[in-house]
C-alpha positions in Angstrom: -128.9 -24.9 32.5 -126.1 -27.3 33.5 -126.3 -30.8 34.8 -123.4 -32.8 36.4 -123.5 -36.3 34.8 -122.1 -37.8 38.0 -125.1 -36.6 40.0 -127.8 -36.6 37.3 -130.8 -38.7 38.3 -132.0 -39.4 34.8 -130.3 -40.3 31.5 -131.5 -41.6 28.1 -129.6 -43.2 25.3 -130.5 -41.9 21.8 -128.8 -42.3 18.5 -125.6 -43.5 20.1 -125.4 -40.6 22.5 -126.2 -40.2 26.2 -128.4 -37.4 27.4 -128.6 -36.3 31.1 -131.6 -34.7 32.8 -132.3 -32.9 36.1 -135.8 -34.4 36.6 -138.0 -37.1 35.3 -140.4 -34.6 33.7 -137.7 -33.3 31.3 -136.6 -36.8 30.5 -140.1 -37.9 29.6 -140.6 -34.9 27.3 -137.4 -35.7 25.5 -138.2 -39.4 25.3 -141.6 -38.6 23.7 -140.0 -36.7 20.8 -136.2 -36.7 20.8 -135.9 -35.2 17.3 -137.8 -32.1 18.4 -135.1 -31.2 20.8 -132.2 -32.4 18.9 -133.2 -30.4 15.8 -133.2 -27.2 17.8 -129.8 -27.9 19.4 -131.4 -28.0 22.8 -129.8 -31.1 24.2 -126.7 -30.5 26.3 -123.1 -30.6 25.3 -120.4 -31.8 27.8 -117.4 -29.8 28.6 -114.1 -31.1 30.0 -115.2 -30.1 33.5 -117.8 -32.8 33.5 -120.8 -30.4 33.4 -123.3 -30.7 30.6 -125.5 -27.9 29.4 -129.1 -28.9 28.7 -130.1 -28.6 25.1 -127.2 -30.1 23.1 -125.9 -33.7 22.8 -122.8 -35.0 24.5 -119.8 -35.5 22.2 -116.6 -37.4 23.0 -113.7 -35.2 24.0 -111.8 -36.2 20.8 -114.7 -35.5 18.5 -115.5 -32.1 17.0 -118.9 -30.9 18.2 -121.6 -30.1 15.8 -122.0 -26.7 14.4 -123.4 -24.2 16.9 -122.4 -26.3 19.9 -119.9 -24.7 22.3 -117.4 -26.8 24.2 -115.4 -25.3 27.1 -112.3 -26.9 28.6 -112.9 -25.4 32.0 -115.8 -24.0 34.0 -114.0 -20.6 34.3 -113.7 -20.4 30.6 -117.4 -19.6 30.1 -118.0 -16.7 27.8 -119.2 -13.3 29.0 -122.7 -14.5 28.3 -122.5 -17.4 30.7 -125.1 -17.1 33.6 -124.5 -18.6 37.0 -126.6 -18.9 40.2 -125.2 -16.9 43.1 -126.4 -19.5 45.6 -125.5 -22.7 43.5 -122.4 -21.9 41.5 -122.5 -25.3 39.7 -125.7 -24.3 38.0 -124.8 -22.5 34.7 -126.5 -21.8 31.4 -125.9 -19.6 28.4 -129.0 -17.4 28.8 -130.9 -15.7 31.7 -133.4 -17.8 33.7 -133.8 -19.1 37.2 -132.0 -21.7 39.2 -133.8 -25.1 39.3 -132.5 -25.7 42.8 -133.1 -22.4 44.7 -135.2 -20.4 42.3 -133.0 -17.4 42.3 -132.4 -15.4 39.1 -129.2 -16.4 37.3 -126.6 -13.6 37.0 -124.0 -12.9 34.3 -120.6 -14.5 35.4 -118.9 -11.6 33.8 -121.1 -8.5 33.7 -121.4 -6.8 30.3 -123.0 -3.4 29.6 -126.4 -3.7 27.9 -128.8 -1.1 26.7 -131.7 -3.6 27.2 -133.5 -3.3 30.4 -134.9 -6.4 32.1 -137.5 -6.4 34.8 -137.7 -8.6 37.8 -139.7 -9.1 41.0 -138.1 -7.9 44.3 -139.8 -10.8 46.1 -139.2 -13.5 43.5 -135.9 -12.8 41.6 -136.5 -15.8 39.3 -139.2 -13.8 37.5 -137.5 -11.9 34.7 -139.4 -10.1 31.9 -138.4 -7.9 29.0 -140.9 -5.2 30.0 -142.9 -3.8 32.9 -145.7 -5.8 34.4 -146.6 -7.8 37.5 -145.2 -10.9 39.1 -147.3 -14.0 38.4 -146.5 -15.3 41.8 -147.0 -12.5 44.3 -148.6 -9.8 42.0 -146.0 -7.1 42.8 -145.0 -4.6 40.1 -141.8 -5.7 38.4 -138.8 -3.3 38.5 -135.6 -2.9 36.4 -132.9 -5.3 37.3 -130.2 -2.7 36.6 -130.4 1.0 37.2 -129.5 3.4 34.5 -127.8 6.8 34.9 -130.9 8.5 33.7 -133.9 8.1 35.9 -136.5 6.1 34.0 -140.2 6.8 34.0 -142.2 4.4 36.3 -145.4 3.6 34.4 -146.7 1.5 37.3 -146.3 4.3 39.8 -147.9 6.8 37.4 -150.8 4.5 36.8 -151.4 3.6 40.4 -151.2 7.3 41.4 -153.9 8.2 38.9 -156.1 5.4 40.0 -155.6 6.3 43.7 -156.6 10.0 43.3 -159.6 9.3 41.2 -160.7 6.6 43.6 -160.2 8.8 46.6 -162.3 11.6 45.0 -165.2 9.1 44.6 -164.7 7.2 47.9 -164.9 10.3 50.2 -168.5 11.2 49.1 -169.4 7.5 49.0 -168.5 7.2 52.7 -170.5 10.3 53.4 -173.6 8.8 51.7 -173.1 5.5 53.6 -173.1 7.2 56.9 -176.2 9.3 56.5 -178.3 6.7 58.4 -176.5 7.8 61.5 -178.1 11.3 61.4 -180.9 11.7 63.9 -184.3 11.1 62.4 -182.7 9.7 59.2 -183.9 12.7 57.0 -182.0 11.6 53.9 -183.7 8.2 53.9 -187.1 9.8 54.1 -186.2 12.3 51.4 -184.7 9.8 49.0 -186.4 6.5 49.8 -184.7 3.6 48.0 -182.2 5.8 46.1 -179.3 5.7 48.5 -178.2 2.2 47.3 -178.3 3.4 43.7 -176.1 6.5 44.5 -173.6 4.2 46.3 -173.6 1.9 43.2 -172.9 4.9 41.0 -170.0 6.1 43.1 -168.4 2.8 43.9 -168.5 1.1 40.5 -165.6 3.2 39.0 -163.6 2.7 42.1 -164.0 -1.1 42.3 -164.1 -2.0 38.6 -161.5 0.6 37.3 -159.5 1.6 40.4 -159.3 -2.0 41.6 -159.0 -3.7 38.2 -155.2 -4.4 38.7 -155.9 -6.2 41.9 -158.5 -8.4 40.2 -156.1 -9.2 37.4 -153.4 -10.1 39.8 -155.8 -12.2 41.9 -156.9 -14.1 38.8 -153.2 -14.7 37.7 -152.5 -16.0 41.2 -155.3 -18.5 41.0 -154.3 -19.6 37.5 -150.7 -20.1 38.6 -151.8 -21.8 41.8 -149.8 -19.2 43.8 -152.2 -17.5 46.1 -151.0 -14.1 47.6 -152.4 -10.9 49.1 -154.1 -9.9 45.9 -156.0 -13.2 46.0 -157.5 -12.1 49.3 -158.1 -8.5 48.2 -159.8 -9.6 44.9 -162.0 -12.1 46.7 -163.0 -9.8 49.5 -163.8 -6.7 47.5 -165.3 -8.7 44.7 -167.7 -10.6 47.0 -168.7 -7.4 48.8 -169.4 -5.6 45.5 -171.2 -8.4 43.8 -173.4 -9.0 46.9 -174.3 -5.3 47.1 -175.0 -5.2 43.3 -177.4 -8.1 43.5 -179.0 -6.6 46.6 -179.5 -3.3 44.8 -180.8 -4.7 41.5 -182.9 -7.6 42.9 -183.8 -6.8 46.5 -187.0 -9.0 46.3 -184.9 -12.2 46.2 -183.7 -11.6 49.7 -185.8 -12.6 52.8 -187.8 -9.9 54.4 -185.5 -10.2 57.5 -182.6 -9.0 55.3 -184.4 -5.8 54.1 -184.6 -2.5 56.0 -187.6 -0.1 56.1 -187.0 1.1 52.6 -187.3 -2.5 51.3 -183.7 -3.0 50.3 -181.1 -5.2 52.0 -178.0 -3.5 53.5 -175.2 -3.0 50.9 -171.4 -2.7 51.3 -170.4 -0.6 48.4 -168.5 1.8 50.7 -166.5 -1.1 52.3 -165.4 -2.4 48.9 -164.5 1.1 47.6 -162.6 2.1 50.8 -160.6 -1.1 50.7 -159.6 -0.6 47.1 -158.6 3.0 47.8 -156.5 2.1 50.8 -154.8 -0.7 48.9 -154.1 1.7 46.1 -152.5 4.1 48.6 -150.4 1.3 49.9 -149.3 0.4 46.3 -148.4 4.1 45.7 -146.3 4.3 48.8 -144.6 1.0 48.1 -143.7 1.9 44.5 -142.4 5.3 45.6 -140.1 3.6 48.2 -138.9 1.2 45.6 -138.2 3.9 43.1 -136.2 5.9 45.7 -133.9 3.0 46.3 -132.6 3.3 42.8 -131.5 6.9 43.4 -128.6 5.7 45.5 -127.2 3.6 42.7 -128.0 6.4 40.2 -125.9 8.7 42.4 -123.0 6.3 42.1 -123.4 6.2 38.3 -123.4 10.0 38.2 -119.8 9.9 39.6 -118.5 9.0 36.2 -118.2 11.7 33.5 -120.4 11.3 30.4 -117.5 11.9 27.9 -113.8 11.3 27.7 -111.1 13.2 25.8 -109.3 10.7 23.6 -105.9 11.2 21.8 -106.1 9.7 18.3 -104.0 10.4 15.2 -102.3 13.4 16.8 -105.5 15.2 17.7 -107.9 15.3 20.7 -111.6 14.8 20.6 -114.4 14.3 23.1 -116.2 11.0 22.7 -119.1 9.3 24.7 -117.8 7.3 27.6 -119.3 4.1 26.1 -117.0 4.4 23.1 -113.8 4.3 25.2 -111.8 1.1 24.5 -109.0 -0.5 26.5 -105.7 0.9 25.2 -107.1 4.3 24.3 -104.9 7.3 25.4 -107.1 9.8 27.3 -106.2 13.3 28.5 -107.5 14.3 32.0 -107.5 18.1 32.7 -107.4 19.8 36.0 -110.6 19.4 38.0 -112.1 16.7 35.7 -113.3 13.3 36.8 -111.2 10.4 35.6 -113.4 8.5 33.0 -112.2 4.9 33.4 -109.6 2.8 35.3 -106.1 3.0 33.8 -102.5 4.0 34.1 -100.8 7.4 33.8 -98.4 7.5 30.9 -97.5 11.3 30.9 -97.7 14.0 33.6 -98.6 13.9 37.2 -101.3 15.2 39.6 -102.9 14.7 43.0 -106.1 12.6 42.8 -109.0 12.8 45.2 -109.9 9.1 45.7 -112.2 9.6 48.7 -115.2 8.2 46.9 -113.3 4.8 46.7 -111.0 4.7 49.7 -112.6 7.2 52.1 -109.3 9.0 52.5 -109.9 12.7 52.0 -106.2 13.6 51.4 -105.5 13.6 47.7 -103.0 11.0 46.5 -100.0 12.0 44.5 -99.9 10.2 41.1 -97.2 10.2 38.5 -96.2 8.1 35.5 -97.0 4.4 35.8 -99.5 5.1 38.7 -102.9 3.5 38.5 -106.0 5.7 38.6 -109.6 4.8 39.2 -112.6 5.9 37.1 -114.9 8.4 38.9 -112.2 9.9 41.1 -111.4 13.6 40.8 -108.3 15.0 39.3 -106.6 17.9 41.2 -104.8 20.8 39.6 -102.4 18.8 37.4 -102.9 17.5 33.8 -101.9 14.0 32.6 -102.4 11.5 29.8 -103.6 8.0 30.8 -104.0 4.7 29.1 -107.4 3.1 29.6 -107.3 -0.5 31.0 -110.7 -1.3 32.4 -113.8 0.1 30.8 -117.6 -0.4 31.1 -118.6 -3.0 33.6 -115.0 -3.9 34.5 -114.3 -0.6 36.3 -114.1 -0.5 40.1 -117.1 1.9 40.2 -119.2 -0.4 38.0 -118.5 -3.3 40.2 -119.6 -1.3 43.3 -122.8 -0.4 41.5 -123.3 -4.1 40.6 -122.7 -5.0 44.2 -125.4 -2.6 45.5 -127.8 -3.9 42.8 -127.2 -7.5 43.8 -127.5 -6.7 47.5 -131.0 -5.1 46.9 -132.1 -8.3 45.1 -130.6 -10.8 47.5 -132.8 -12.7 49.9 -132.4 -12.6 53.7 -132.7 -15.9 55.6 -136.0 -14.6 57.2 -137.4 -14.4 53.7 -137.2 -18.2 53.4 -139.5 -18.3 56.4 -141.8 -15.7 54.8 -142.0 -17.8 51.6 -142.9 -21.0 53.5 -145.5 -19.1 55.7 -147.1 -17.3 52.7 -147.5 -20.6 50.8 -149.8 -21.9 53.5 -151.1 -18.6 54.9 -153.4 -17.6 52.0 -155.2 -20.9 51.6 -155.6 -21.1 55.3 -157.2 -17.6 55.4 -159.6 -18.6 52.6 -160.6 -21.7 54.5 -161.2 -19.7 57.6 -163.3 -17.2 55.7 -165.4 -20.0 54.4 -165.8 -21.5 57.9 -166.7 -18.0 59.2 -169.4 -17.6 56.6 -170.9 -21.0 57.4 -170.9 -20.6 61.1 -172.5 -17.1 61.0 -175.0 -18.2 58.4 -176.2 -21.1 60.6 -175.6 -19.9 64.2 -175.4 -16.1 64.0 -178.1 -13.6 64.8 -180.6 -12.4 62.2 -179.9 -11.5 59.4 -177.5 -14.4 59.5 -176.5 -14.4 55.8 -175.6 -10.7 55.9 -173.5 -11.2 59.1 -171.9 -14.2 57.6 -171.0 -12.4 54.4 -169.6 -9.3 56.1 -167.4 -11.3 58.5 -166.1 -13.6 55.8 -165.1 -10.5 53.8 -163.5 -9.0 56.9 -161.4 -12.1 57.4 -160.2 -12.0 53.7 -159.3 -8.3 53.8 -157.5 -8.0 57.2 -155.4 -11.1 56.7 -153.3 -9.8 53.7 -149.8 -11.3 54.2 -148.1 -7.9 53.9 -145.9 -8.0 57.0 -143.6 -10.9 56.0 -144.3 -10.9 52.3 -143.7 -7.3 51.5 -142.0 -5.7 54.5 -138.9 -7.9 54.3 -137.9 -7.2 50.7 -138.9 -3.5 50.9 -136.8 -3.2 54.1 -133.8 -4.8 52.3 -134.2 -2.5 49.3 -134.6 0.7 51.4 -131.8 -0.4 53.8 -129.2 -1.1 51.1 -130.3 2.1 49.2 -129.9 4.3 52.2 -126.6 2.7 53.1 -125.2 3.4 49.6 -126.3 7.0 49.9 -124.4 7.3 53.2 -121.4 5.6 51.7 -122.0 2.2 53.3 -122.0 -0.7 50.9 -124.0 -3.7 52.2 -122.8 -6.9 50.6 -126.1 -8.8 50.7 -129.4 -9.1 52.6 -127.9 -11.7 55.0 -125.2 -9.2 56.1 -128.0 -6.7 56.8 -129.9 -9.2 58.9 -127.0 -10.3 61.0 -125.9 -6.7 61.6 -127.9 -6.6 64.9 -125.6 -9.3 66.2 -122.4 -7.3 65.7 -120.4 -6.7 68.9 -117.2 -5.0 67.4 -117.2 -1.9 65.2 -114.1 -1.1 63.1 -113.7 2.5 62.3 -111.5 4.3 59.7 -110.0 7.6 60.9 -109.8 10.0 58.0 -113.2 11.3 56.9 -115.0 9.1 59.4 -113.8 10.3 62.8 -112.2 13.4 61.4 -113.5 16.0 59.0 -111.2 14.8 56.2 -110.1 18.3 55.3 -106.6 19.4 56.5 -106.5 22.8 58.3 -103.7 24.9 59.8 -104.1 24.6 63.6 -101.0 26.5 64.8 -98.0 28.5 63.7 -94.8 28.5 65.9 -92.0 31.0 65.1 -88.5 31.5 66.1 -87.7 34.6 68.3 -88.0 37.7 66.3 -90.2 36.3 63.5 -93.8 37.4 63.0 -96.4 34.6 62.9 -98.6 36.2 60.2 -95.6 37.1 58.1 -94.3 33.5 58.2 -97.7 32.2 57.2 -98.0 34.8 54.4 -94.7 34.0 52.9 -95.2 30.2 53.1 -98.7 30.5 51.5 -97.4 32.8 48.8 -94.7 30.2 47.9 -97.2 27.3 48.0 -99.4 29.0 45.4 -97.4 27.1 42.8 -97.9 23.7 44.5 -100.6 21.2 43.8 -100.2 19.5 47.2 -103.3 19.3 49.4 -101.3 20.7 52.4 -100.5 23.8 50.2 -104.2 24.3 49.8 -104.5 24.3 53.6 -101.8 27.0 53.9 -103.4 29.2 51.3 -106.8 28.8 52.9 -105.5 29.8 56.4 -103.7 32.9 55.0 -106.9 34.0 53.2 -108.9 33.4 56.4 -106.6 35.8 58.2 -106.9 38.4 55.5 -103.3 38.2 54.5 -102.3 39.5 51.0 -100.4 36.9 49.1 -97.5 37.8 46.8 -96.2 36.3 43.6 -93.6 33.6 43.9 -90.6 33.2 41.5 -88.1 30.5 40.8 -90.5 28.0 42.2 -89.3 24.4 42.5 -91.1 21.4 43.9 -89.3 18.4 45.4 -91.7 15.5 45.5 -92.2 14.1 49.0 -90.1 16.9 50.6 -91.3 20.4 49.9 -90.9 23.5 47.8 -88.4 26.3 47.3 -88.5 29.7 45.6 -88.5 33.5 46.1 -91.2 35.8 47.5 -90.8 39.5 47.8 -87.0 39.1 47.3 -86.7 36.5 50.2 -85.4 33.0 49.5 -87.9 30.6 51.0 -87.9 26.9 51.8 -91.1 25.2 53.0 -91.1 21.4 53.6 -90.5 18.5 56.0 -87.5 17.8 58.2 -85.9 15.6 55.5 -85.7 18.6 53.1 -84.0 20.7 55.8 -81.5 18.0 56.5 -80.6 17.7 52.8 -80.1 21.5 52.7 -78.0 21.4 55.9 -80.5 23.6 57.8 -80.9 23.1 61.5 -84.3 23.3 63.2 -82.8 23.5 66.7 -84.9 26.5 67.9 -88.0 24.7 66.7 -87.2 21.1 67.7 -89.0 21.1 71.1 -92.2 22.7 69.7 -92.0 20.3 66.7 -91.8 17.2 69.0 -94.9 18.4 71.0 -96.9 19.0 67.8 -95.9 15.6 66.4 -97.1 13.9 69.6 -100.5 15.5 69.2 -100.7 13.9 65.7 -100.1 17.0 63.5 -98.3 17.2 60.2 -95.5 19.8 60.2 -94.2 22.2 57.5 -90.9 23.9 58.4 -90.3 27.3 56.9 -86.9 29.0 56.4 -86.4 32.6 55.2 -83.1 33.6 53.7 -81.4 30.4 54.9 -82.5 30.6 58.5 -85.4 28.7 60.2 -88.3 31.1 60.7 -91.1 28.8 62.0 -93.1 25.6 61.8 -96.7 25.4 60.7 -98.8 22.6 62.1 -101.6 21.1 60.0 -104.1 18.5 61.2 -107.3 16.9 60.2 -109.8 18.1 62.9 -112.1 15.7 64.6 -115.7 16.0 63.6 -117.9 17.8 66.2 -120.4 14.9 66.1 -117.7 12.2 66.6 -117.3 12.2 70.5 -121.1 11.9 71.1 -121.5 9.2 68.4 -118.7 7.1 70.0 -120.2 7.6 73.5 -123.5 6.3 72.1 -121.8 3.3 70.5 -120.0 2.4 73.7 -123.3 2.8 75.5 -124.7 0.1 73.3 -121.9 -2.2 74.4 -119.9 -2.2 71.2 -116.2 -2.7 71.1 -114.5 0.1 69.1 -111.3 -0.5 67.0 -109.8 2.3 64.8 -107.8 1.5 61.7 -105.8 4.1 59.8 -103.1 4.4 57.3 -101.5 7.3 59.2 -98.4 7.1 61.3 -98.6 5.8 64.9 -98.1 9.2 66.5 -101.1 10.6 64.7 -103.3 7.5 65.3 -102.4 7.5 69.0 -103.2 11.2 69.4 -106.6 10.8 67.8 -107.4 7.5 69.8 -106.4 9.2 73.1 -108.5 12.3 72.4 -111.6 10.1 71.5 -111.1 7.5 74.2 -110.6 4.6 71.8 -108.5 1.9 73.5 -107.7 -0.2 70.4 -106.2 1.0 67.2 -103.8 -0.1 64.4 -101.7 2.5 62.5 -100.0 2.2 59.1 -102.6 -0.1 57.7 -102.9 0.1 54.0 -106.4 0.0 52.4 -105.8 -3.4 50.9 -104.8 -4.8 54.3 -107.7 -3.6 56.3 -109.9 -6.5 55.3 -107.3 -8.9 56.7 -107.4 -7.0 60.0 -111.1 -7.3 60.1 -111.0 -11.0 59.5 -108.4 -11.4 62.3 -110.7 -9.6 64.7 
């Protein structure tokens, strides 16, 4: 870890060097045997930023450090293997661990891909292990810190599920045996005098000792580590009930006569111990399943990237695993494929569907020198790109990392949970002891039995699950569900303060609207046929890759129109297309293209103005040099949007719409949905600034 010499509380002079320490305990250990730490290069080396890393000696700035020691001139110059605390950025070290100030797990300053899977506790992120196991503090099953694209087998869930079903199979008949004394005349007791306790012992022993063994292990670890938790209570409660019942069955004569029933044996509580173990096993299975499902959201994000990439090397093309792609590699992306990594187009052009990143459903036109994002979907064009950011440096990898960190982050209420849990369990144990004493001395006969039963009841029902487990599980499930729905939650604190939000900022495309352009109307000049104009335009647009062309073709097919082959097709980027269909010279594009070709849209101008005011995109069509019609395309509002907005307004939320579309389109949508505030022409990179201004 790192210590600032200016604020270090302890320092020791040794062999002409000064060593700084975070606490007196570390200083005393070093003072007792300096050579032990110096020999292992574990004393800290200073960098020019004034921070020292525990474990290597401080060298003057003008002196070359000893072999193996790394000196950095700036905090930001730490290598990719530098680990930093997300809560206390001044705390750094060269390997994983936990922050000495807040206890949170240190995270890589620059994430790097790794095939090694580390496991951590969702309640105590400072606990990091190289394999599956249980947390020594709270006893919860550890889970992978990072989610892989391939779903990993969960040995803890598999084991708990097996224990639960076998325990349930034995507990059900055990409860039946325990309740037979409620039958009128007690025929079973008369038929099997003295044997019922032995039957209960036979059925409960596998449940308690095998099914509940993980709870006893965790309870013992909690005592050894002086960190009592819910498993401490479970182990004590079920253990005491089982041991008392075992002694009562094996040696009934040692109990007073007032303790024994008519068969000569004291009452036993095998069924209570077994039932508690089975119920806790059920809770563990449900919890582990919920935690496993949260990883599916991240796994779905990882699945957005292709598994291979087509690289151009030495004049030939070959498919290689995505992990082998290096910055600078030239990659070919064919129509319909996912872009493998972030980079720049060097040859060709296409329309890219970037909705998974931007939320905008309309594909974006890309040409040479345009940046592309890994995981987005190529349209009908083909191009060659140069890889720039690969592995953990891609935009998608950073999103995955953000979701993972959000699931491990701690909400402010968890600090309260930690403080309460630290005192809660010892207090419960003390109350259980007091309960036993009071019932044993002042309760009705048999006092000892009543005292034992009530003490066990206190231990069992007081498990601190609500604060200790519900909070982290709620965070994990909430962030996981959010990612599945396309909502990335920055951290647990953001999730907690969400209920205080009074303003909701909405994107338009794909959020309020369907995100899929469709032909909404066709207006023709006098004498022109609506279906014929649409058929000719759609036939011409078959050679185009533009998303509006796809909307025209889909509309023609929906009407059952037979499309013809186009010839002499030419595309003019940002304007439209020209060509010939069935011997007719066709032009389909925007008003700018018609102006360049000196074509007047006079007969269509009034209809065009009305359509523009309603927020629709227009494609003008000319046949044989004369305007024939205008086709309106829009992004329809989702059927669920009006009701959703009404419900949000009913909650007292202020609604603001942001969109990159023009003002006319934005105003039309806002008017139709009853949104009073909106901003148009806002680029994606500027939307965060608008939110901050609000």
